[in-house]
N, C-alpha and C positions, 0 to 999 in steps of 0.2 A: 738241539741237543744245547741251542746258544741260552747263556744262562737268565738274560733281562733282554729288553730294551729298558735302555734308562741304566744300566747295568757298564759299567766299567771294564773292557775290552782293552787289554793293553798290549796286546801284540805289538812289536816293535819292527816292523820290514824288515827297515835298517839294518839292525840288529841278527837279520834271521841266520848270518853266519858268525856271530861273537858270539862263540859259548863262551870265552875267558877264562886264564887261568890268573888265580894270584895269589902266591908260594905255596901250592897244593903241598901237602908232607906229605912225607914220603913212607909207601907201605913199610911196616911195623908187624911182626908179630904180638895177637895182642892174644888173651886169656885163650885159653882151649873155652871154646863153646858148650854147653850142655846139653842133653841130648833133646828137643824139641820134637816131640812126638805126637803121634793121636792124644796117649793115656795123660801125658801131662797136660796138654791145652785142655782137655776134659774136666781138671782138676785145678782151674786157671785161678777158678777165686781164693783155693786154699795158698796161691802162693801172690797176695796182691803187690807185693815189692818189684813182680816185673807185669809189662805187658807185650804178655807173648804173641797176640793176632792183633789183625786189623781194629777190631773191634771189641777188646780186650779180651769176648772169651769166648768159647762158642758160636752164642746167642746174641754176639753181636750189640753186647747191650751200652757198651763205651761208660762203662762205671764203675770205680774205685773202692773196693772195698781198705783203704788208708781211710784212716783218721785220725791222723795228727792236726791236720789242719782244720779250725773249725772257723764258724762267724767269731768266736770271741777274738780268737788270736789271731784273725789272718792280717791285723793293722801289721805284722813284724815281717807277713811274706814280702821278702823283696829276692832283686836275682841273686845267684849262687854264681852263676858263671854263663857266656855265651861263649859260641866258638861262631864265628863269621865265614857263608862259603863264599864258590866263588864266582858266584853267578846274581846278577842283581832281579831276572827274571822271576816270576811268578812263583810263592812256594805253597805247595799242598798239603804236602806230607805228613803222614801221620804216623811218627817213630815208635819202632817193636823195642822192647828192651828185655834182652833176656842176662840173666844172673852178671848184672854189674856195667853192660856193654849194649850202647844203642845204637841200632843199625835206623839209617833213615838215607830218605834219597829228596834230592832238589833237581830243579831245574834244569832240562836235559838227561835227566834220566842217571845222573851221577849218585854213588853210594856213598857214605861214610859208615864208618864205622867207631863210637866214641865214647871213651871211658865217663860213664856214669856221674862220677864224682869229681871227674876235674874239668868235664870239656872238654878232652886231649885227644884230636883226632889218633883214631888207632892206624887206622891205613883208608883210602879211598880209593874209588875206581868211576873211572871216564867208559862211559862203555861208544865214546865219540859218535854218538850221532849228529849228520850229516845236518850242517843248518838249514839246506832249502823243506827238511822235514815239518820246519812250524810253521811251514805255508800250509799244512795237510789237516788243517782243524780250525778251529774257530779261538780259541781260548790262551793261547799260550801256550808253550815246553812246559807246562807241570806234569808233574807225576807226586803220585796221591799215595806213593808209599810202596814198601817193601813187605817179605812176606819170610818167617825165620820157619826152617823145620827139618830133618835128621841129618843136623851137620852144617848146614845151605843158606845161603840169604838168597833168595828168588826178586827178583824186580824185573819190570815190564819195558823196553826202552821205548821212547816215545813214535822212532822208526819201525816197529813192529814183531822186535823182538822181545824171545822169555831168554833171563839169561841167568842160569844158577853159578855163584860166587860159592870158595870155601869162606865158611863164613870164621875162621881163625886169621886169615889173611888179607880176602878179598883176588883172592888168585879165579878165576875161570874155571870151572867146573866142566859144562855145558851149554850151549849154544840153540836154541830152536827160532826158525824163522818160523812167527805163528801168522803172518799175513802176506800178500801180494805185494812187494817191496815197489812196484809199478801203480799200484791201488791207491786212490785216497783215504788210506786207514792209518790211525794212530795208536797208539798207546798211553794214556794217562793215570789209566786208576791200579790199584794196586793189585798182585796175585792174590788167589786166597790158596787155603791148605786143606788136606784131609783126606785120609784114605790112602793116604801114600801119593795120590795127588796131588797136584798144582794147575790150580785153574787160571784163568784169563779172559778176560774179553778185548774190546774195542773200541773206537770211537771214530768220526766220520758221517754224523748222521746228515748233515746236510750235505754233504757231495755222491752218493750216492753208493750204491751199494748195497750186502746184505750183511745184516747184525751176526755174530755165530760166540761159543764160547770154545775154547778148545784146553782140553787136561791132558797132562805131561805127568809123564812116570817122573815122579821128584828125585828120581836118584841117576834113569838113566837121560831125562828130555825128551822120549818116546809118546810120540802121541799117541795117549790111550783112546779117546775119543772127539768129537766134534757134535756140535749140536748149532746148528741153526736155526734161527727165529724169524727169517719172512723165505718165502719161494725163490728158488729157483726154475729155472727149464722145466715144465711138467716131464718133457721127454727124455731131461738128463739126470737123472738119480745122482745124488751128492758123492754116495756111500759114504754116507755118513749115519751116526747115530739118529738123526732127525727124519729119512726117508719116508719111516716108517707113517710118525706124524704126519708129515709136510701131502704124504699122499690121502690117508683117510680125512686128516681133519681141514688142513691147511688151504690149502690149493682151493677149496670151494669158496674160501673166502674174499679171497680176490679172484677180483673182472679187468676184460678187458685181455690185447693179447700180450704176451710175457714182455717185458724188456729189461736188461741186466742193470740196467742203472734205477732200475725203480727197486723200492723195500724198505730200507732204515731198522728198527728196531736194535741198535746196535746197543749192547752190554758193556757199556763206558764207566761204570760206579759200582754198584753193588752185586756183590757175590757171596750170600751165605751157605756154607755145609752146614747138612743137621744130623748130627749123627744120632741120632732119635727114630730115626726115618732111611738111615742111609741114604738121604738123598740134598740136590743141592738145586740153590735156588738162584734165577738170575733176573733179576729186571730190566724189561729192557726200554728204551727208549723211543724217539718217536720216528712216522712215518716220513718217507725220500718218497716223490715231493709231497709238501705239506699238505696241499689240498689232494682229497682223496679222489677229485673229480679229473683230479689228471692222476692219479696216482692206481686206482683202482675203477674208474669208467661212472664214477660218481656213487660207489655203492661200497655194499662187504663191511666184515668187523675187520679185514685184513691182520689176521691174528700172522706172529706174536706179537706186532706192535703194541707198546706201554703196556705193558703186561708182566704180569710173576709167574713164570713158568718154573716147575720141578723136575728134576729128572731126575736116574737111577747114577749113582753119586760113580758107580762102579763101570757102567756101561755108558751112560750116557740118554736110555733111554727115558721116553715120555713118561712122567708120571700121570699129570697135572699143569693146568693152565687158568692165571683168573684177568683177562682182561679189563683195566680200569676206566679204558677209553676206547673205548671200539669205536673205531673207522677213525680215530686220532688226526684231527685236522690246524692244531692247536700249538703245536712244538711242546705237548704238557709227555715231554719225559715223566716215565716211572723209572727213575735210576735213583729216586730217593735211599738212602738207608734202609736195610729190612731188618727187626729187631723180633727175634723170638723170644718169646717168655707164656708159662703157663699159668695161666689168665679162670677166675672163675666169673664167669658169664651167667647171666639168670639163673644163679644155682646147680649149675653147671661145670666140672673143671673142663678146660680146653687146653690144648696145646695151637698157641693162637703164634704168626705170623702179622705185627703190625707193621704199617705201611704211610708215610704222607706223602705221596707224591703230589708233583707242579699242580696237578687239576682240582688242589682245593679238600679233597675229601680224607680221611683219617679212617682208613679201611683194617678191621680186624678178619682174618683169613685164617680156615680152618688148614693147618698143616698136614692135614691126614690125606683128605681132597683136593684142598683149592674154594670148599664152598666159601660164600659171603658167611659172615657171622652179624658183623653190622659195618654200615658205612655212612659216617655223617659229616658235614663241611665242618673242619676245623677252624674257617675263618672266616668273618662274613662278609656278605655283598659274593658271592659265587653264583656265575649267570650263565656259562654256558651248559649248566645242567641246573635242573629244578632239584634233587632230591636222586638217588641210589634206590630203584625196588628192591626191595629185601624178600620178594619171591621170586623173580628173576636174578639178580644181580646185577645190573645193566643198569645207566645211568638214562634218566629222562631229559633229551638232547633239547637243545633250546628251540624255537623254528628261526631259521635260516642260520644255525650254526656254523650250518658249513659253508658258507658264504659262495654260494656257486653265483650268482647272482647280482649282489649287492655289497659292501662294506656292510661291516659289522664288528661292533665297541664288544667284548668278553671280557668276564674277568671268572679267574686268574688268568693273566695274558701269559703273552711269549717265558717272561721268567717265572711265572708259578707261583703258589703258593708256598712253594718249600722247593728247594732246588739241590744240589748232590749234598750240599754242606754238614756233615756230621751231625746226627742226632743219639740223644741215650735214652737209657732206661735204667730208672730205679728201686729195685726191691725192695729199699729200705718205707722207700713214699709211696711204691705201688706207682709211678708220672713217670710219661714220657715227655722230655725238652726237648725242643727245636727252633729253630727260627722262623717266623710266620712273614707273611706281609698280607696282610687283607686289604682289601678292594684295591688290585694290582691291575692292571688291565690292559690291553694292547688291541688295533684296531686292523682287520684281516681286512685286508683291498686287492678282489680280488686279481687276477689277469685274464686275458681271451686267450690266451695261448702260453704253453711251455714247454722250454726247450731245454736240454740238457747237455753243457759242454764240462770237461774233464777239470775238475779243478778251481769249478768256480760253483761258488753257491750262491748255482738258482732255483731261488724255492720254490715257487711257480704260481707269485703273489709280489704285491709291491711292499716291501721292507725299508726298514732304516728310513720310511714318509710318512705323513698323518695324511697325505691324499693322494689318490690314483692324479695322473697326466688331464683327463677329462670331468674333475670335480672341484668343486672350489673347497677349500681350504674348512672343514668343520668347525661351526661356530663353538666352541665351550660351553656344556651344560653348569651351570652356579648348581642345580641339584644333586649334581653324580658325589657321590660320598668318596675323603680325599683320602688316597693312600695312608696306609701305616703299616708299620715295623715292628716287630716286636720279638722277644723270648717270650715262647709259649708252655708252658707246665701241662698237659692236657692227660683226663684221667681215662684211659682206654677202655675201662669197662662201664662207666657213665655214657662217653663219648661227652665232655662237658671240660673248658677250660677252668685249672684250679686255682692258676694267675697266670698273669700277661705283666711284664716290666718292657716299659718303649725304649725305644731304639735299635738302631740300625745294627745287626750283630753277624756272627759266623757259622760254626761249629762250637760244640758244647762236650764237656763232660760232667757226670754226674760221679760225687763221692760220697764215703758213707759219714764226712765228716759235716751232712748237709750241705753241702756244698754245690753248686753248680756254675762250673766257668764258660766263659765263651771268651773267641776271640774277636775283632772288629779291626777296621781298616777307617779309616778318617784322611780328608783332606789326600784322597790319592794315594802321596808316598805312607801316611803318616797312620801309627794304627798304636792298638792297646788289649791287653787280655782285663775283663771284669769276674767279678764274682757275686755270686748270690746265693741267697738264703731259698734251699732247696723245696723247703716246705712253704716259703710265703714269697718269692720270690725279692725280696729286698736285697738291694746293692750293697754290698758291704763292702766292699775294693774296688778298686783300680788301680792300673798299671799300666805308664804310656811306653810301648816297648821299644824305640819308637817307631820300627818299621810297621807295616799290616799285617794282621794274623787272619788269612782267609780261611784257615781251618779249624779244626778242635785241638786241644790241645790233651795230652795224657797223662799218668802220675806215675808214679813209682817209688821206690823204698832203697837206699843204701845204707848201711851202718844205722840203722833205724832214724833217720829222717826222709821224712817224706819232700819228694819236690813235684813240684807241675812243671812238665815239658811242652814246647808250644815250635814248631815253625815258625819265621816270621818273615815274610816279604813280597811286596806291591808286582802284580802283574795277574793274571788270570780275569777270573769274573769275579771282582766284589762289590758289594752292596755300599756305596759311601755318598758320604756327604759333600757336597759341592764345597772346590776347596777355596781354605780363605788364601793361603800364599801358596804359589807352585813351586815344588820342592826339585833339587838334585833328585836322582835316583841314589839306592844308595844295595849294598850290596844285602841279601838275605841273610838268614841267621838261625841257628838252633839255641833257644834259652830256655834257661832253668831257673825256679826259682824256687827260697829253700827262707824257714821262720829264720830269721835273722840274717840273711844271706850279704853278702859283704860287697859284691862285684860292681863295678858302675857301668853299665851301658852307655853305648857309645851316643853325643850330642847329637841333636835332631838335623837330621841335612842341610846344608847352605840354601838359602834363597834359588830358584832357576836365576840366570841373569835376563835381563828385561826382551821384552815382545822385540820383536821384527818391526818396523813398522814399514808399512807395505803404501806407498803414493802411486802407483799404478792405481787405473782405471781401465776401468774393462767395460765393453761391450755388455748389454742385460743379454745376449743371446749365447756369447761366450760363455757369463755365468752360470747361467742354465745348461751346457752343455757338460763346465766344468761341476756343478753339482750332478749331474745322472751320473759322471762317469768315478766320480766320488762313494755314490752308492752303488753302483752296480763292480765297482773295484777295488776299493779300499777300505768302508764299513764295516766289514764283519772283523776288522783287528783293531780299529780308529774309530 
């Protein structure tokens, strides 16, 4: 589930225990939160002044019906206020806004309740995640947000707990340990809610183990069901909701002896509850180890890695699945946001799940039964598969794509044509918006053997290098297309691009004001927020934050004024340009914008001190050994 080769992974080993605190606000009784339940969430479009759930509504559109801010007046959009967090680690949270109160998580799974008009912190909760937990994943101690439901705020902690807090004062109500604390599991994703339950997945797909989603009673914290996405020991059923489908469908797609370290399929980002069919969709990650020839004797689809899986919301029982990358061996996670919509395709009204995973194809899937409606590449240069067969729904995989004998360069590479960064769908333009990476590639270099070591991401191939120890460095191919990154507007019905706006960016928000907002990171530390016309893609506004914005913003309103709200903070996995000036690290922030805002954001951080000049010389053999040690033990974070 790594975000990319060439992406910036800023987990700093020296700071594993440095959770830090800077003048944390003292708990204070906030306004009594209004009840958020299924009925209210179902009508989220009727109260655009709020942002009730992670995706903005039950269909996860990440669309705001507010239209006060438009291309015509956006030049007046300025900071209204900002709140500085107490950690400089990566910030990837989507804030929730309920009746004038913002609920947001930060790095280290901390939670803030904030007055939406003034930016004043009402209360703060620190789950005290132990520092060593930071070593259990690839991409910083991030949290992608909380959920608010039944008067409680739910947060998944990086060390694997699910905690329910009283929304009024932040005091813990119940805690559930969702993972084996001794295993290499983490939670960075936001909980999702529906049908009286809280749904939570986990990460750790580079460290062995099996993915699963757990559902807990929202009021009591009692485990309602658990669904595993990859098989365990066939002689020892889990006693889980997935047992039946494991025996009837899944085990037969895996080969070789059972190994408790193999599996993957972590659900570390997207989960969507669909009240139309009372089902929950889970988007699963890559297999472990990466090459199928080590994981499954070189054959089999390996269900349910790199798939969309639908289960009954109340029982967790399997309903259907669609696997996007059978036998996945390329880190092609399918964890991207899933968006639900009613579309008319070929003259027929369809209830569609739209999906843009890392493998480069845009999928329209029928939510009733999981059948493929259409799939087309949303970026040029896809080489791992030539097409998706519409009759079978399966990819036509390129020769040697599984790299069993020799290296192969494939596109998209492990960074993907699109990763986890939030996507949006506008019911007004009928377009889907996302950050796209065209012609990205990775060179997959096979190893002759695989070994599993707990705590190390030994993936089964040579990683973070361009050539194996027994081959010469490959020569550049001058005819190869150059990588491109851009904001993409995609018509899901015609399966064609409506427009592209060049530039590296992150998550997006669409609004009824004919705007698409997007976060950006640059020069490692710095960042900005931009806005484009939703119909044409013309960039009409940009503001330096000054901290990196690596997730998507949201919108809300207080006293008749529309706000654009984003978390900012360098870290995690972000697509960035090469830094022009190395700068000191700065604390993460929550930043709100409105028309004619009068707040002044902090100045750019000072440049970092001069680099330490090393005058020692080392023997060539020592340099090569140091390089090998760095690749083996350090490269995943640095």
